[in-house]
N, C-alpha and C positions, 0 to 999 in steps of 0.2 A: 443460695450460698452467699457468704460474705464477700467483701471486696478486698479485704486485707491480703497482702501477698507475702505474709510471713507466718511461721508456725507459732501458735500459742502453746507454750509448754504447760501441760497439765499432767497430773500424776494419777496413776491407777495402782492401788495396792492390791495385788492379785493373790488370792489364795488358791493354789492349784488344786484341781480335783484329785481324787484318791488314786487314779489309775496311772500316775507317773511312777517311775521305777524307784526302788529303794535308794536312799541317799548315800552315795559313795563319798567318803571324805579323804582328802589328801593331807596327811600329817607326817612331817619329817620325811618327805619323799616317798612315803609308803601309802598305797591306797588301802583304805579300811572300809569295812562293812560291804564288801562285794558279796552279793547273795546269788548263789547258783541253786535253782530249785528243780526238782524232778517231778514231772507230772504224775498224777495219781494213777493214770492208766499204764504207766511203765511197770513191767513185772519186777518184783523184788530181786535185786542182784547186788550183793555187797561188792562185787568186783567193779561195778560202775562207780562206786564211791572212790575206790583206789585209782581208777583211770582218770577221774576228775582231778584228784590230787596230783597225779603225775603230770597232767596237762598244765596245771597252774604253776607247779614248781618249774617246769620247763619254760612256761610263758613268762614268769617273773624274770628269769635270766635274759631271755630274748628282749623283753621290754626294756630292761635296764641298759642293754647295749644299744638298742634301736633309738632310745631317747638320749643317748650319749651320757649315761650315768645320772639321769635326772630322777626317774621314778621306777618303782617296782610294786609288786603286790605284797602287802603286809598282812592283811587279815581277810580271810575268805570263809564265808559261811555256806555250808552245804545243807540245803533244806530237803528233808525226805517227806513224802506224803504220809498221811495217817493210814493209808492202805498197806504200808509195810509193817512188819512185825515191830512192836514197841520194845525197845531195848534201853531202859533208863540208864544202865551202866555204860552204854556206848553213845547214846544219842541224847543230847540235851533237849529240853522242852523249848520249842520255838517261842519267842516273845512277840516282837512286832513284825517278824518276817512272814511273808505270804507268797504263794506261787504267783499270784496275779501282779505282784509288784517286784518280782525278782529281776535282777539285771541280766541273768543268763538262765534260759530254760532248757531243760532236757526233756524232749517230748517226741512224739511220733513224727513220721515223715510228712513233709509237705508234698502232696501228690505230684506236683510238677517238678519238684527239685530233688526228689529222692532223699539221699542222706547228705546233701550239700549244706555245709554250714552257711548261715546268713544272718544279717542284722536288719531289723526293721527300722528304717529311717523315714520319717515323713516331714522333717523340717529341712531347711536349707543348709548350706555350707557352714561349718563351725558350730552346728547345733547338735545336741546330744540325741542319740537314737532311743528307741523304746526298749529293745531287748536283743540279745544274741540267742540264736536257736541252734542247738546241736541235737542230733538224734542219738539214742543209745547205741545204735549200730556203728555210727561214726567213731564213737569213743571206744568201742569194744573190738572193732575189726581193724587190724593193722594194714589191711590192703589199701586203705584210703591214704595212708602216709605216702605211698608212691604216686598218688594222683594229686594230692593237695600240698604235701609237705609235712614236716613235723607238727604234731598237734599244738605244741606250745607256740610255734611261730604262726600257725593258723589263728590261734586265739589272739595274738597280737594284732593280726590283720583285722579281725572282727572288733577288737577293743578300740582300734583307731576309728572305726565307723561309729561305735557306740559312744565313746567318750569325747572325741574331738570333731566328729562330724565331717570326716573326709570320705572320699568316694573311690570306687574301683578305677584302676588305670588300664584295664583291659576292656574289651567290648565283644561279647559273644556275637552280636548281630552285625558288627562291622569289624572283623579282625584285621582288615587291611584298609589302607587309605592311599589316595594318589598324592604324590609329591613330585611335581615336575614331570619328567618323562618316566618316572618309576612308581612302583607301589612300595609302601612301607608297612611294617607290622605295627598295629595299634598297641604300643607298649611304652613303658617308662622304666629306665631310660632307653634312649635309642641304641646305646652301645652294649646292651645285654646280648650276649652271644648265643647263637643257635642257628638252626636251619628251618626252612619252610618245606614241609614234606607232605606227601599224600600217602598215608600209611608208612611203609618202609622206604618208599621211593622219594628221595630228596632231590631228584633231577628234573622233575616235570612241573614244579611250582615256581615258575619264573616271575620275579618281581620287577625285572628290568625293562619291561615293555608296557608303557601305559596304554597301548592299544589292546593289550591282551590281559585282562584281569586274572588273578590267580584262580585256578580251577576250584570248583566247589569241593569241599572236603580238605583242601590244603590247610595246614595248621602249623603254627610256629612251635618247634620243639627246642626248648632251651638246653644249653650245655649244663649238665648237672654240676660240673666242677669248673669254675672260672674265677676270674679276679674281680669282676663287677660286683659291687656290694649293695646295689639297689635294684628293685624296690619291693618292699614287703607288700605294698598295695597292688603290685602286678602279680607276682607269684612268690609265695614263701617256699616253693619247692627247691630252688637253687641253693646249694649249701652256702655259698659265699654271700648270698643276699641276706643281710641283717639290718639294713637301714631303709629309711624312706627316701624317695626322690626329693631333692632340694632344688633351690633356685639354679644351681650350677649345672644340673643334669636333667631337669624336668623337661619332658617333651610336650611343648605347648601345642604342637600340631596334631597330636593324637585325638581322634574323636571319641573320647571316653567321658564318663560321668564326672570325673575329677575336674576336667577342663570345663565341662558344661556348667556344673553347679558352683564351682569355686572360681569362676572368672579367670581361668588359665593359671591359677596359683598352684604351686607344688604342694604336695601333702605336708611336707615339713614346714613350709611357710604357714600353712593353716594351723598346724599343731602348735607352733610357737606362739600363735596369736590367742591360744586358749587361755582361760583363767589359770590353768595349772602352771603355765610357764611364762605368762606375759611379763612378769616383773622380776624374773630370776634367770640367771645364766649359770647357776652353780652346777658344776659337773664333778664334784668331789666323790670319791669312793665311799660307799656307805657300809662296806663290809658285807655280811650275809644278806642276801635278798630272798631267802627262802620264806614263803608265806606260812603263817600259822593257820591251821584249819579248825573249825568248830562244826561238828556234824549235829544238826538239829532236826527235830521232827515235830510236825503238827500233832497236837493232842486234842482230847475232848474239850469242847468249849466250856469255859466258866465265865459267865457274863452277869453283870449287875446293871439293872435299869436305875438310873439316877434322875428322878423326875421332879421338876419344879412345881410346887404347890403354893407359891406366893400369891398375894392378893391379885396381881395383874392377870393371873391365869384364869380368873373367874370371868373375865370379859372376852368378847369377840368369839365366843364358842370354843376357846382354847382348851379348857378342861375336858369338854366333850370329845374334842378331836384327839386329845392325848389318850383318852380311854379307848377310842376307836382304834387308833394306830397301835397302842400297846397290846390291846386284845388280839389284833391281827398277828402281831409278832409272836406272842406267847402261844397262840393256838395253831398257827399255820406255818410260821417261818422258823422258829427255834428248833434246833435239831433234837431228835430223840436221843436220849442218853447224854445230853448236855446238862450243865448246871446253870440255874438262873436265880438271881436274888433281886429284890426290889427295895430301893431306898428313896424316900421323898425328902425334900428340904424346903424350908422357907427361911426363917431366922436361924433355925437349927435343923439337924438331920434326924430322920426317924426311919428305923428299919421296919419296913412293912412285911417283908418276907426274907428270911435268911436263905443262904445258898441251898437250892432245892434240886434234887436229881429229877430230870424230866423223864418220866416213864409212863406214858399213856395219857388218855384224855382226862382222867380224874385229877391227876397232878396238875395238868395245864389249867383245869377249871379252878383249882385251889389258888393258883397263882393269879388268875384273872380276878378272882374275888378279893385279892389283896391290893388291887389297884386303887389309887386315891379317888375319892368322890367329892371332896370339898377343897377349897383353896382360900388362903388368907395369910397375912403377915408379910415380912420382908424377904430379902434374897441373900442367902449366904451359900454361894456355890461351893466354896472350899469345904464347908461342913459336909455337904453331900458326897463330895469326892473322897474325903478322908474316911467317912463311914463306909463307903463302898469298898475301899481297900481292905478294911477290917473284915467285911463280909466275904470278900474273895479269898481270904486266907483260910477259910474254914474247910476247904477241901484237901489242900496239901500243904498248908502253912506257908504258901508262897503266892505272890501275885504275878510272877513272871508268866507271860503268855496269856494272861487273862484279859478280859475286855470290859469296858464301861461304855454304856450309851447314855450320854448326858443330854437331856432335853430341858431347855430353859428359854424364857421370854424376857428375863429381866437384866438390868444392869447391875454390876457388882464391882465396886472399885477395889475390892480386896481379892479378886480372883487370882492375881499373880502371886499371892502369898503361898499358894500350894503348888506352883509350877514345878519346883525342884523335887518335891516329894513324889509327884505324879511321874515326872520324867525318869526318876531313878527306880521306880517301882517295877518297870518292865511290863506295865499294863498299857494296852492299846485303848485310847479314848476316842470314841466316835461322838461327834457333836452335832446337835440339831438346834439351830437357832430358830425360834418360833416368834414371828412378828418382827416389826422393824426396830425394836429397842433392845434386843438381846445384847449382852456384853460384847463390845467390839474385840476384846481379846480372846473370845471363845475359841475361834479356830486355831489359835496358837497351840492349844492343847492337842488338837489333832495333828498339827504339823510336827510337833516335837515327839509324838508317839506313833507316827505313821498310821494314824486313824483316818477314818472317813469323815467328811464334813458336809453338812447340808443346811439349807435354809428353807423354811416353809413360811409363806406369807399368811396373812389372815384371810386370803381369798379361798373360801371353802372349795370352790370349783376347780382350783388348780391342782388339788390332790397332793400337794407337796409333802405333807407330813406322812401320808401313807406310803408314798414313793420312797421316802427316806428309810423307813423301816423295812420296806421290801428289799432295798439294796444292801441291807446288812447281811443277807445270805447270798453267797455266790452260786448256790444251787438253784435258786429261783430265777426264772427267765420271765421278765415282764413283757406281755404281749400288747396290752392296751391299758391306757390310763387317761380318762377324760371325764369331764363333768360339765354341768350347766345348770342355770336356774330356770325352772319350768313354771309356767302359770298353772292354775288349777286345771286339771284335765290334760295338760301338756305332757309330752313324753321325751325322754332322752333315748334316741334310737341310733343304731349303727351296726356295723358288721366287723367281725374279726376273723382271722384265719389261723387255724392250727395246722402246722406242717408236720410231716412225719418225724422230724427230728425232736419234737417236743410232744406233749400230750399226757405225760404221767403227772398225777396229782394236779390236774388243771383246776384252778380255783377262780370262781367268779365272785367278786366282793363288791357289794353295793352299799353306799352310805347315803344318809339323808339327814336333814337338819332338825326336823320337828319330831313330835311323838307319833305323828301319823305316817305309818309305813306306806311306801309306794306299792303299786301293782307291778310285779316283775314277771317278764316272760323271756326265756332263753330258748332259741331253736337251734338244733344241731343240723349237720349237713343233710340228714335224712328227713328233716321236718319234725322230729320228735321235740316236744316242748317240756321245759322245766319251768314251773311257776313259783309264785311266792311261797306256797305251802312246802315246796321242796327245799327252800333256803333255811339255814339255821339262823335264827334271829337272836342276837345277844340281849340279855336282860338289861344291862346297864348302859349299853352303847347302841346308838342308832345305826346299826350295821347288820347286814345279812350276808352269809357266805354259802356258796354252793360248790362242793367238790365233786367233780365227775369221777366216778369210781373207775379204776383200771386205766386203760389208755383211751383218751378222748378221741373221737373220730376225726380223721383228717379232712380238712375242707373248710368251707365258710360257715361260721356260726353267726347268728343274729341276736341282738338284744333290744328289748324295749322296756323302759322304766317309766311308768306313768305316775304323775303326781296326783294322789287322791285327796290331798289336803285342800282346804278352802282358801288358802293363801299361797302365794308363790313360794317355792321351796327349791333349795339347791340340792342336787343329787349327783353322785359320781359313781363310776364303775371302774374297777381295776381287774384285769385278767392276768393271772400268772400261771406258769406251768413249769414242769421240770423235764430234763432230757428224757426221751422215751427209751433210751437204752439201745436204740437201733445202731446198726453197724456204722452208719454215717452220723457224724456229730451234727448238732443243730447249728443254725446260723447264730454267730456270736457277735454282739455289738459292744464296743468299748469306746469310751470318750476320753478326751484330753483337751486342755485349754492352756494356751501359752500367751505370754506378753513380752513385747520388746522392752528393753531397758533404756531406751532413748526416745526422744520425740519422734513421731507423735504418739508413742505408747499404744500401739495397736494391739488388739486382742484377736487371736486366731483360734477358732474352734476346729478340732479334729475329731473325726469319728471313724473307727475301724469297723469294717463289716467283713467278716471272714466265715468260711465254712471249711472245716478240715484243713485249716491253715491256708486255704486258698481264698483270694480276694473275691468278693461278690461284686460284680460289675452291674452298672445300669440300674441301681436301686434308687428309690426316692428317699432322700435324707433331709430332714428339716430339724433345725435346733429351735426349741421354744424357750425363749429367754423371758423370765419374769423379773421385772425391776422391783426396786424397793417400794415403789408406789403402786405395785401390782399391775402395771401395764405389761401387756404381752407383746413381745417383739419376735416375729418369726424370721429365721435366717435360713435360706436355702443353701445347702452344702453340695459341692460338686467334686467329681473325680475326673477332671478334664485336663490335668497337667498344666493349668494356668492359674494366675493370681496366687492365692495362698496354697494351691495344690501343687506339690512337687512333681509327681509322676502321674501320668494318665493311666487309668484303669488298674491301679494297684490296690484297690479296696480301701483306700484312705480318702475320705470325703472331707473337704476343707472349705472354710470361708472366713473372711474378716468380719469382725463386729464393729460397727461404727455408730450405732444408735444408742443414745443414753437418755435416761429419764430421771435425773436427779442422782444424788449420792446415796450410798448405803449398800446393803447386800443385794446381790443379784443371784438368781437361781436359774439353772438351765437344765433341760432334758432334751433328748433327741427322739424323734419318731422316724423309724426306718420301715419301709414297706416295699414289696414287689407284688403288684396285683395285675394279673392279666397282661403282663408285658414280658418281653423276651429278656429276662434277667439271667445272667450267667455267673458261674464261678470259673475263674481262669487262673493261669499261671501267675500273672502279675510280675512286679519288678521288686527285687530286693538287692541289697548290697551283700556280697559274700565272696569267699575265697574262690579262685579260679580252679576248675578241674583241668589239669594239664593232660592233654591227650597222649603225651609221651615225652621222652627226653633223650639227649645224646650223652653217652658215656664212653670216652675214649674212641670217639668216632662211630660208635655202634648205636643204632636206633633201638630204644626200648619203648614199646607201645603199652599203654595202659588199656584195660578193657574199655569198650565204648561207654561214654558217659550216658547214664539213664536219660531217656528222651525227655526233654523239657517241652511240655505241651503248651506252647504259647498261642497257637492258632486254633486249637480245638477247645471249645468251651463245654462246660458241663451245666446242663439245665438246673435251675433252682426253682423249686415249686413256690407257689404263693406263700408269703409269710408277712407277718407284722411284728415289730419289736418296739418297745419303749425303754429308754435307758436314762436314768438320772445322771447328770454330769457333775453335780455338786454345786458349790457356791463360790463366788468371788465378790470382792468389795470394791466399789468405786468411791474414792474419797473426794475427788475433784472432777467436775465435768467441764468440757470446753464450753466457752460462751456460745450461746445459741446463734449469735449473729456473726460468728467468725468461722472461717474455713480452715481447719487444722489438718485434715486428712488429704494427702496428695494421691494421685493415681498410684496403684500398685505396680510393681515391676513386671514387665513383660518377660516371661521365662521360656516361651516356646517359639521364638522367632526362627523361621526357617528360610533358606534361600535356595533357589533353583535356577539353573541357566538353561534356557531353551533357545537354541541358535545363539543369537547375541542379545537376547532379552532376559533380564533378571526378573524373577518372580519372588517377591517377599511376602510372607504370610505370617500371621500371628493372631492370638486371641485378644480381643479388645479389653483393656482394663477399664476401670470406672473413674468417675469424677472423684469419688471418695473411696479409695482403695479398689474394691471390686464391685462398687455400686454406682449406677448412673452412667454418664457418657462423658468422655474427655473432651476438651476443647480443641486440641491439636496434637499432631505428632511431629517430632523432629527426628529425621533419619539421617545418619551419616555413614560414610564409608572410608576405608583406609586399606593400605596394603600391609599394615602391621596391626595385628589383633590387639596388642597391648596399648597401641596408640588410642584405640577406641575405649579401652578400659580405663586408661589413666588420663587421657586428654580428649575426651569425647567432643567437647565444643570447639576444639581446634582441628578436627577432622573435616573432610570434605562433605558438605551438606548436599542432600538430594532433594529435589523439588517435590513437595508433598501437597501442593495446592489442589490436586485432584481428589484428595481423600476427604470425604465427608464422614467423620467418626461415627461409628455405630455403637449401640448400647453394649455395656459390659457383658462379656461372654460370647459376643458375636465373633465371626471370623473376618478379619481384615486382610486385604490384599493390595499390593502395589506392584505394577509392572512398569519397567523402564528399560531403555536400551543402554548398552555399554558405550562409553566414549571410545573414539577411535584409538586413542593411546592405551586404552585398557584391554584391547583385543590381542595383546601380546601373548604368544603361546606359553603355556606352563605357568602363567602368573596366577596369583590368588588375591581375591578382593574380599574384605571382611565388612560386615554390616552390623549396626546396632541401632536401637530405637530408644528415645525418651519421649514420654507423653506428659502433657500439661493440662491442668484444669483451668477453669475460667478465672481463678484467683492467681494463676501463674505458678501454682505449686507444681513441682516437677517430680516425676517418678525417678527411681534409680535407673541407671543404664541397663538395658536389657541384656539377655544372653547374646553372645556374639555368633552370628551365622556367617557362612562363607560360600563362595563359588570358586571353582577352579576353571580357568580358561584353558582349554586344550583343543588344538586343531590337529588332527592326524596328519602326518607327513604324506606327500603325494604317493609314496610307495606303500603307505599303510592301507589296509583294506578292513572292511568289516569282518570280524572273526568268521562269520558263517560263509561270506563270500570268499575269504582267504582259504578256508577249508575246501570249498568247492574248487577253487583254482588250483590248490595244491593237489587235489585228487586228479584234476584234468591233466596237470603237468606230469604226474606220475604215470598216468595212462598213456600219454603220448610217448614218454620215455621208454616205457615197456614195449610199445609198438615199434619204436625206432630200433631198439635193441634186437627185437625179433627179426625185423627186416634185414638188419646188418648181419646178424648171425646166419640167417638163411643165405645171404649173399656170399659171406665168407665160406660157408660150407660148400656152396655151389662152386666158388672159385677153387677151393681145394680139390673138389672132385674133378674140376676141369683140368687142373695141373696134373693130377694123377693120370687122368686119361691122356693128356698130351704127352706126359713122360712115357706112359706105356706105348703110345703110338709113335714115339721118336720125335715129337714136335719140340720146339724150344720151351724151356721152363721159365716162368716169371721170376723175377728177382725176389729172393726170400725176405730181403729187407722191406720190400713193398708189402709183402704179406703181413709182416710183423706190425707195420704201421696200421694196417686195416684192423688187426686185432686190438691194437691200442685204442683205436677209435671206439671199439665195442666196450672195452674196459672203462674208458672215460665216460661213455654214455651211461 
């Protein structure tokens, strides 16, 4: 590392991969282009459309009030799947909208959460989430209103997660926390009225004795009608709650995600820091805030391949690879009953094949025969795009909702001349940049049309071009993609795994460079072999395909591809499959990549690994980054709740990228696997509206049905699987100087504190010298009796001696033990801790999350709950025995008096008898 102790500002122009959500715009206080998409597995039900509209109308009003008349929902698009009946008079044809990029999805239950609404968030405070998830049942069944609150207000709760990156103010796992000699409810604000009850009984959940924690099952039941107006992020159920907690009423002591991830800031403070409100305080009335709805539907695909045949395509094997990948797309990936056209361009465009209805192998072969075989001339990208738009009009006289796949390797200074035409056409443009010199503006076409974007280097072994075409279909699941250069007689060998969730239309695709085809052998789990003779070999392309009929066998498949040429030859294999149609969905992998907008401009890679909306834990996840100079950089991604990873075991695997190899386009893919290890699918962690167990109305307890069990501790086995997923492309325009250190250690986010007797135990995951790579030089740990003091004035807080710590490598568990000072042992006091790490260049991390310990010494009269119970039982037993003895004595005395009276003896004073009886009563 370098010795400079300052950051060198360098810029990364990042083109985000295609899996980010649709772009919502805020125009004149109204949110536009909000896309709500229904999953194709949801049964057709027009009532669902009406319920969505009702929810958003309600939500727009609630949002307007909650943001103090700042914003509302103006334009909402409801996207129906193509599995629903086509109704052109009611449903518009979708243009660039897709389910995979929707802001809100309506889909089946997440096994562990039932019908609970939630938002998938995997970045930190103030960062946008991925999507909001509602189930059809939640929208159609009014019983959920009693448990969650009005649907419109619940939507505002989820919108705050999605748009502004705030977090929940409740905590299912820790509903109460100790404050001095009392327990308090984990809520915001503190003055939200209600009672803590166990079922209908609100007398046995005592919070006033810190020696006696609330009994298991005790829950806070809010008053349904009260004057407190916050907070939506705690519960939308209370009628008067229409605002977010702000600085004046935020509960900084509550152990919830909002305090943990947002450094004790209130939700309203975080919201006001967003780009939506940062520079405006306007609160004027906007009149009607009712949104306008457009119901859209996915239709049959009409797609045009726009292929570069300029002179530069004749070098580096580019034309041959174009033929390979285009053949693969036409024959194996393009949907049956779709429309495909082919346009080529150099100085001018040429229609090789007009829009053709795909119906069977003969039509596909005709399209393959129309692919270009020669290259020459200059590069005029706009000519190709404009010709493609004309081709796409031939099915319905419109280009809305159609698609273009643009593949080019050349620069073109005039590409921007057709941006506006393309943007207004309603056509989605997917771009593939081939080689290092493709036009730098190319990806802008994808950005403005919500298309996908890829980069394929000239490294044949990287398989980038084939992977790009495979990703054009959301039905294809890529299992394996690898390659290598083999000497004569050498072989590319390996194993892949087909799990029960996939296996339909499994396709083994092998490519090679020369005219000498390799010797291919594929073995299934039973040892049956498929050889070269079983592959379909293309006439014009050095590619062979093998499709396993029906459902491929589950288990380990092996492959061997031997180079039979007399010279070294590059060979690749790609294995794809489709969902098997089994009741359980397959493991799904999605990628995302984000960049900070301030120095040191770090890049973070995120990978979602889910099965049935459940996170898959303990998988092996590696990002393979290919630089502009074809250097391969592997990055291990983790789901450990540290460094770039927000929450442990939530199925989101993350890591920082800090290695660069020159400027230009970078491509990345991820490889995910679980092989012979104990991999699980489990409940995971998401942000969502709270299920309220009940509420009080006029002093009467109203209980809701028990919340469906959240299976946090029970895992579901996941069989062996492999996945490969292309992540798209991003561009690096300036790289940091090789001799300077610009990356500080990443922030510690999982600091914990525990008090054992009078010894404090701090623990955390070690950051790295460069973000999450390497080893830090030192730690600075400080403490304070005020959490905000650590947040705002860390270096003025009391420092703790850390000389005993020898920093461990990034990802290791660090620990520090030390004793409390005498003056800190005061009963009911709280001490807060935070950590900053530094590298050898003295670059410092951000202040960590804040951990705390509560010093509590039970009073002499206090007892351990179990001991107290035993003592209480003993006392009751003794009292009963004493009462029995006294009663017997009194009865004996009465009998004696009667006998004496009957015998003429003196009678005892009656007052004396009454005193004896009083003793019994008091006992």
